N, C-alpha and C positions, 0 to 999 in steps of 0.2 A: 504493500500499500504506500502511495506517495505521501510526502509530508503534508501537502495541502489537503489531501483526502483525510489524513489522520486528524488535522486541525478541525475540518468540517464535522467529522463524526464526533470528535471530542466535544466540540461546542454544543452539539445536539444533546449529548449525555450530561454535560455540566463541566464547569471549571473546578479543578482541584488545585489548591495551593498547599504545597507541602513545606514544612518548616523544620530546619535542623540547625543546631548551634555549632556546626563544624564546617570544614571546607568540602564536604561531600565525598571527594575522592578518598578512598580508604574506608568509607562507611558502606559496606556492601548491601546492608539491609535497606538503607535509604535509596541507593542507586537502583536496586532491583524493584523497589516499590514504585519509584517514579517511572521507570521504563515499562513495567508490566501494566501499570494503570493507563499509560498512554496507548499501549498496544490494545488494551481493552476498549479504547474509544473515548477516554476522558481527556480533557484539555488540561494538561498538567504543567504547572510552573513550580519548580523547587527552589526555595530561597535558602541559601546557606551563608556562612560567615567567611569573609575573605581574610586570609592570613596577613596579607600585605595591605598597603594603603590604596590599592587600585582595584576596582571592581572587576569581576570577570563573568563571562557567560559562555555557555556551550550547550550542545544537545546531548541528552542522555536517551538514546533511542528517539522516540517521538516527544519526549518531555524537554522543556526548556529549563536549564539550570542557571541561576543568577546568584553570584556571591556578593554580599553587601559588606561595605566597609564599616567597621565598628570604630567609634571615636575613642580617644584616650579615656582612661578610667576617671572616675569622679574627681573633681578638682580638690576635694578634701584629701583624697588619697595621694595626689601629687604633692600637696603641701606637706603631708606627713612624711613622705619620702624625702622631700627637701630638708625638712627639719632634722631627720635622722642623719642625712648625709652631712649636714653642717656640724652636727654634734660629733661626728666621727672623722672630721677633717683633721689632717696632721697638725695644723696650727692650733686647733682647739685642744686636742689631746696632749700636745706638747706643752701648751700653757698650763695644763692641769698638773703636769708633773715637774715643771721647772721652778727655779727660784730666781730672784732678781740677780742679774749678772754684775760682777765688778769689772773694772777695766782689765784686770789680769785675766779673768775668766773669758772676757770677750776676745782678748788677744789669743789665748790658747785655743779658742773655738775655731780660729782660722786654720789651725793645723792640729787637729785632734790627735791625742795619743791613743794607743790601743786600749788603755784603760777607759779613756773617755768614750771611745767608740762602743766599748762593751756596755758602758753605763747608759748609752742611749737606747739600748734594747727595750727597757721597760716601757718606752713610749708606745711601741707596738702592742705590748701587753695591756697598756692602759686603754688603747683603742678597742681591743677585744673586750675588756671589762665594760667599757661604756656601751658597746654593742649588746653584750649579754644583758646588761641592766636595762637598756632601752627596750629590747625585745621582751624581757620579762614584764616590764611595766606596761607595755602595749597589750600583751596577752591578758594581763590582769584587768586592764581597762576594757578589753574586748569581752571578756567573760562577764564583767559587771553589766556591760551594755546588753548582752544577751538576756540576762535575768530581768533587768529593768524593762527593756523594750518589749520582751515577750509577755511580761506581766501586764503592762499597760496597753499594748496594742494587739496582743493575741497574734493571729495569723497575719495581720497587716504589718507586723514587725519586719517582714522581709524587705520592705522598701528601705528601711533604715539600716538593716544589717548587711545587705548586699546591694549597693547601688548599681552594680553591673546588670542586675536583672531588669532594672528600669531602662538601662541603655539599650537592651535588646528591643524593648517596646518602642523607644524613640526611633530606632533604625528600621526595624521590620514593619512596624505598624502602618506608616504611611504607604509603604509599597503594597502591603496586603490590601489596604483599602482601595488603592488605585486599580488593583487587579479584579476587584468585585467577584470574589469566589462564590461558588455554591456550596463548597465543602472545604474545610481547613483540616489538614492532617498534621498534627503537631507531634513531632518526634521527641520523646524523652521529657524530663521534668522542666528544663529551662524554657522550652518552647510552649509548654502547656498554658502558662499565663498569657503569653503573647497571642496565642490562638484564641483563648477564651475572650479576651478583651476585644479582639478584632471581630469575633462573631457577635459579641454584644453590641458593638457599634453598628454593624450591618443590620442587626435585627431592629435596633432603634430607628434606623433609617427606612425600615419597611422591607428589608431583604432577608428572607428566612435562611440564614446560613447554618450549616451543620458543622459540628466539631468532633473529630476523631482524635483521641489521645492514644498514641503508640508508646506504651511504657516499656522501656528497654531493660530496666533493672529495678530492684526494690530499694528505693532511696534510703529508708531507715537502716538498711544493712550494708550500705556501701562504705568503702574505705575513703574518707574525705579526700578530695582532690588537692586540698591545700591545708596547711597547718594553722590557718586563721580560725580561731574559735568561733567567729561569727558565721563562717560560710555554711556549715552543715545545718545549723538551726534555721538559717535564712531559707535554704532550699526546701527544708521540711515544711516550714510555714507556708511558703509559696505553693507547694504542691497540695497541701491540705486545703488551702483557700480555693483552688481552682479545679480539683479533681471532680467535684460534683457537676461542673459546668459541661463536661463532655457528653455528647449525645451517644457515643459509643467508645468503649475502651478496648484496645487490643494489646496483647503482650506476647512474650517470647516462650512461655512455658506454662503448663498447668499449675505448677506449684506457685509461680509468681502470680497467676490469676487469682488463686485462692487468697494469697496474702494481700493483694490490692483490694479485693472485695471486702475483706475484714478491716483493713486499715482505714479505708475511706467510706465504709458503709455503703458501697455501691449497690444499686438495686438489682443489677444483673452481674453474673460472672463474666469477666472480660473474655473475649474470644482469643484463641491462641493462633498466632501466625509465626511459625518457626522461621528462623533465619537460615534456610536451607539453600544449597546450591541449585542452579538450573540443571535440568537433565541434559541440555545441549551444552557440551563442554568445548565447543568450537572456539578458537581464538578470536577475539575481536579484531576489528580492522587495525592494521599496524603490525609491526614486527613482534613476533613471539619471543619470549626469552629463551636462551639456550637451555637445554635439559639440565636438571638439578645436578646430576652427577658430573656432567661435563663442566659446569660452572665451578664446582668444588674440587675437581680433579680426583674424583673417587672412582675406582674401577668397578666393574659390574658385579664382582664377587663379594665386595666388602659390604657388611651389614650397615644400614643407615637408619638411625632414629631421627625423626624430624619433629620440630615444634614450629607452628605457624601462628602468630598472633602477637598481642601486646606483650611487652617485656617489663616485668617488675618483680620485686622480691616475692610478693604474695602469689605470683604465678608459678613459683617453685622451679624455675629453670636451672638453678644451681645443682640440683640433684642429678641432672643429665650429664653435667661435667664431672661431678664427683664419682660417678659410676664408671667412667671410661677405663680407669686402670684395671677394673674387674671384668671388663667386657672386651677381651683381646681382639684387636683388629677392627672393631666397630667404630663408626663415625657418628657424630651428632651435628645436625644442621638446624640452625635457628633462622627463621624467616620472620623478620621483625620490621616495624615501621621506621626505626632509627638505629641502624646497625652501629653507628659510632657513639651511641649514648653512653653515659658514665656507667650505667648498669652492665651493658654488654661488654664494655672495656674491662670491667671487673671480672666478668666471667672468663674472658680471654686470658687475663693475667693469672687467674686461678688455674686454668688449663695448662699454662706454661709452668707453673709451680709443680703441677702433678706430672709433667713430662708428656702431656697428651695434646699439646697445642696444635700439632699437625692434623689432629682428628676432630677439631672443632671448627665449624664453618658458620659464618654469619652472612646472610643475604638480605637484601631489601624486599619489600612487598612487591608483588606483581598485581596486575589488574585482576579484579575479582572474578572475571570470566575465565581467567587463566589458571586460577589456583588449583583446581582439581587435577588438571593435566600436569601441572608443575610438581605436585606432590606425589604423583603415582609411582615414580621410580624408587621411592623410599621403601623400607621394609617394615617400619613401625611408625605409627602416629602417636605422639605422647601428649598427654594432658596432665601435668604434675601439680595442679593448683592446690593451694592450702585450704584449710577449713575456714571459710568466711561465709556469712549468711547468704550472700548472693551467689556464691559458688555452689551451694548445696541444691539450689532449686531449678536449675536450667540445664538443658542440653545446648551448650554454647556453639557458636558458629563453626569452630574448628572440628567439633565432633562430627558434624554433617559433612564438612569438606573432606575429612579423613575417610569417612564412610564411602562417599562417592568416588574417592580415589582407591577404594577397596583395600585400604591399609588395615592390618591388624592393629588394635588399639592397646595402649597401656595407659590407664587412667588412675588417678588417685581416688581414694574412697569417699569422695564427696557424694552426697546422697543420690541425686538423680542420675548422674552419669554412671556411677558404679552400678546402680540398680539396672539400668538399661543395658550396659555392657554385659553383665552377668546373664540377663534374660535372653539376649540375642546370641551370645557366644562369640561375639566379634573381637574379643580381646581379654586381657587380664587386668585385674584390679590390685593395686598395692596400697599399703597404709601411707597416707600423706606424710612426707618428710622422713620416711624410713628408708634409708639408703639400701640396706640389705634386702628389704622386700621389693624395692624397685629393681634391683639387679635380678632378683628371682623372676619377676614378672617379664622383664625384657628377655631374659634367657629362655623362658618358657615359650614365648612367641617366636623367637628366632629358631627354636628347635623344630617347630612344626607350623610354619606360617599358613599353609594351605588349610589347616583345620579351622583357623579363624576367618580366613577369606571366604570360606564356604558359607558363612552366615549371610553374606550379601546376595546369595542366590535365592533367598527366601522370596517368593512372589510378592510383589507389592511393597517390599520394605523400602527400597530406594525411591520408588515412585512416590510413596507417601511422604518421604523426607526430601521432597523436591520443591523448588520455588514455584514451579508451575501449579502444584497443588495448593500452596499457600496463597498464591496470587488469586486463585478462584475464591478463596475465603474473603480476601480483602475486597475484591470486586463486589462480592455479595453484600458486604457491609455498606459500601458506598451506594449500591443500588437500592438497598432497603431504606437507607436514611433519606434518600432523595426521591423516593417513589411518590411520596405525598406532596413534595415541593419541587415539581419539575422546573428546569431553568425557564425564566420568563422570556428570554430572547431566542430568536431562531438561529440556525447555524450560520447563516450568512452574516447576520449582525454580529454574532459573537466572534467569528473569525476576524471580521474587520476591526472589531474593538480591541483585539489582543494587542497589548502594548509592545512596542519594540524594546529590546534590551537597553 
């Protein structure tokens, strides 16, 4: 179908504006949602956040992607940083540790002795002490703010606790209004309020807009993204304030659906849309990456354990390095968004200490349509995550990617993935953070890989774990919500009205 035909059909079904608080690329769930909705005939515009100061736009299949530029953080935050920088400047900290100079002292300062040079060292220590003191004072003040503002303002406290949430509104809000959507699809917790307020404005203007909230994780159970004590309470208050505004809630697992229903007293159980790969694993337009083994210089006979996804300590990647001395000849490949991050550099340094540096390989992400084919030359797909509330309740993206690559799995004993892996027989489960048990699990898989691969021959298993199946669920939700409120304008009018980037 030609692009102009897609636009005309989409306009007839309705305009969907999707919201996400990232740069879209790297977020496979959002990319697939936009693409499949456009293929189903919806007129889709996906708004994301630009990493740089220049907006960007491109096509994701039949959907239009637009990245919006976020302004600097709130002026108060800039002033606070300026104050801290001033307090830590060398002149300030030097003054704090110096005494009035005599003429002789001033003369000797022009050519300091070794003793005098050594005596200057405490200035750096003074700056560190000032930094620690300032940070401690700020954290104490932030905690007090949380208590006071939460007590006085309740859920409205998010506006004062995290000004960045309001900045999303200032940037995204006018663009959403100009697009005149029939349905808003808000991804995750920071976009929920933006979508709810945009829908409320449209309804006040006489346009019956529907709101879908796509909850990617259980916010009360996440590891906070920042050590600022205000951040997590702000996000929780914001989500509590707007969760009931959604006309439909979708999420990534049955366990998370139950938690969301209970946490927000939702009238209906959220529908589950798994973040599964597409059945068609053909490479997208453009050059495909070289095969995994070729990129790493690994011969066809050497066993390869692969991890694909975000890299952080709670993801448990360290155990894959620690195990290599006990897994003779095997290699570990990490496919991560930032191969040069401090965490990954630490893993490589540890591999060198263990004498296995040549068997640890770190690669960047590939396009989400390429992931399954890229992973398939490996022998084991590993998910070594630690026990955190959000880790217990979902079958995460890499679980499905490994499955479509027909890799035997080795997963830690987090509840949902351990339960599913045991039920299907597609891999082995080990006790999280237990090195000996991890080595046992990997050894068992490598000893008889075909036993575990056979699980994928079960009729319907991979078909049900496909994005095509999930897209039908999402399309059904859109259709149901808009069935009583068909778009007011005809296809010709809507296509002509579509704003240019």
